[in-house]
KOLVO-998368 format. One record per residue (C-alpha): residue number from 1; residue in three letters; chain; x negated, y negated, z. Coordinates in steps of 0.25 Angstrom, whole numbers, plus 5000, padded with zeros to 4 digits. Example, Ala and Ser with C-alpha at 12.3 -4.5 7.8 and 13.67 -1.06 7.14 Angstrom:
2
<site n="1" res="Ala" chain="A" x="4951" y="5018" z="5031"/>
<site n="2" res="Ser" chain="A" x="4945" y="5004" z="5029"/>
***
This chain:
68
<site n="1" res="Met" chain="A" x="4584" y="4299" z="5466"/>
<site n="2" res="Leu" chain="A" x="4575" y="4297" z="5478"/>
<site n="3" res="Gly" chain="A" x="4588" y="4292" z="5486"/>
<site n="4" res="Leu" chain="A" x="4590" y="4280" z="5476"/>
<site n="5" res="Glu" chain="A" x="4604" y="4280" z="5474"/>
<site n="6" res="Ala" chain="A" x="4610" y="4271" z="5485"/>
<site n="7" res="Lys" chain="A" x="4601" y="4262" z="5479"/>
<site n="8" res="Leu" chain="A" x="4606" y="4265" z="5465"/>
<site n="9" res="Ser" chain="A" x="4623" y="4261" z="5459"/>
<site n="10" res="Lys" chain="A" x="4633" y="4276" z="5457"/>
<site n="11" res="Glu" chain="A" x="4630" y="4274" z="5443"/>
<site n="12" res="Trp" chain="A" x="4614" y="4277" z="5444"/>
<site n="13" res="Glu" chain="A" x="4614" y="4285" z="5453"/>
<site n="14" res="Gly" chain="A" x="4605" y="4299" z="5450"/>
<site n="15" res="Lys" chain="A" x="4600" y="4294" z="5438"/>
<site n="16" res="Ser" chain="A" x="4586" y="4293" z="5435"/>
<site n="17" res="Ala" chain="A" x="4573" y="4286" z="5440"/>
<site n="18" res="Gln" chain="A" x="4572" y="4281" z="5424"/>
<site n="19" res="Asp" chain="A" x="4587" y="4278" z="5423"/>
<site n="20" res="Leu" chain="A" x="4585" y="4270" z="5437"/>
<site n="21" res="Ala" chain="A" x="4575" y="4260" z="5432"/>
<site n="22" res="Ala" chain="A" x="4582" y="4258" z="5418"/>
<site n="23" res="Ala" chain="A" x="4594" y="4258" z="5424"/>
<site n="24" res="Pro" chain="A" x="4602" y="4243" z="5426"/>
<site n="25" res="Val" chain="A" x="4596" y="4236" z="5443"/>
<site n="26" res="Thr" chain="A" x="4612" y="4235" z="5444"/>
<site n="27" res="Ala" chain="A" x="4609" y="4253" z="5445"/>
<site n="28" res="Ile" chain="A" x="4601" y="4249" z="5459"/>
<site n="29" res="Gln" chain="A" x="4613" y="4247" z="5468"/>
<site n="30" res="Gly" chain="A" x="4618" y="4233" z="5475"/>
<site n="31" res="Val" chain="A" x="4613" y="4224" z="5462"/>
<site n="32" res="Ser" chain="A" x="4624" y="4220" z="5453"/>
<site n="33" res="Glu" chain="A" x="4623" y="4215" z="5439"/>
<site n="34" res="Ser" chain="A" x="4624" y="4203" z="5446"/>
<site n="35" res="Asp" chain="A" x="4610" y="4207" z="5451"/>
<site n="36" res="Ala" chain="A" x="4604" y="4212" z="5440"/>
<site n="37" res="Glu" chain="A" x="4607" y="4197" z="5431"/>
<site n="38" res="Leu" chain="A" x="4602" y="4190" z="5442"/>
<site n="39" res="Leu" chain="A" x="4589" y="4201" z="5440"/>
<site n="40" res="Leu" chain="A" x="4589" y="4201" z="5429"/>
<site n="41" res="Lys" chain="A" x="4591" y="4186" z="5424"/>
<site n="42" res="Ala" chain="A" x="4579" y="4184" z="5435"/>
<site n="43" res="Phe" chain="A" x="4570" y="4196" z="5434"/>
<site n="44" res="Asn" chain="A" x="4574" y="4201" z="5418"/>
<site n="45" res="Ile" chain="A" x="4579" y="4213" z="5425"/>
<site n="46" res="Lys" chain="A" x="4587" y="4223" z="5420"/>
<site n="47" res="Thr" chain="A" x="4583" y="4238" z="5425"/>
<site n="48" res="Val" chain="A" x="4577" y="4247" z="5436"/>
<site n="49" res="Arg" chain="A" x="4565" y="4245" z="5434"/>
<site n="50" res="Asp" chain="A" x="4565" y="4231" z="5428"/>
<site n="51" res="Leu" chain="A" x="4569" y="4228" z="5447"/>
<site n="52" res="Gly" chain="A" x="4559" y="4238" z="5449"/>
<site n="53" res="Thr" chain="A" x="4547" y="4234" z="5441"/>
<site n="54" res="Asn" chain="A" x="4550" y="4219" z="5442"/>
<site n="55" res="Lys" chain="A" x="4537" y="4212" z="5445"/>
<site n="56" res="Tyr" chain="A" x="4544" y="4200" z="5456"/>
<site n="57" res="Phe" chain="A" x="4551" y="4211" z="5465"/>
<site n="58" res="Arg" chain="A" x="4537" y="4220" z="5464"/>
<site n="59" res="Trp" chain="A" x="4531" y="4211" z="5468"/>
<site n="60" res="Ala" chain="A" x="4539" y="4208" z="5478"/>
<site n="61" res="Gln" chain="A" x="4540" y="4222" z="5484"/>
<site n="62" res="Ser" chain="A" x="4523" y="4222" z="5484"/>
<site n="63" res="Ile" chain="A" x="4525" y="4209" z="5494"/>
<site n="64" res="Val" chain="A" x="4535" y="4218" z="5504"/>
<site n="65" res="Thr" chain="A" x="4527" y="4229" z="5502"/>
<site n="66" res="Leu" chain="A" x="4515" y="4221" z="5507"/>
<site n="67" res="Ala" chain="A" x="4527" y="4217" z="5520"/>
<site n="68" res="Asp" chain="A" x="4529" y="4226" z="5525"/>
***
């Protein structure tokens, strides 16, 4: 799926975009259970969709895009 397989935990490879959006953040390779707990506590982020639509992360991404 668009080269994303290498960015996902093995059990999530080959899943649809809809399934991935609803997946826990640990579906992203390198995000541990303890990372997920911190994201939940700090930003109430539970899923990949929550992570991708978090306003603070989107603002930061916009700033970096403008800076580049």
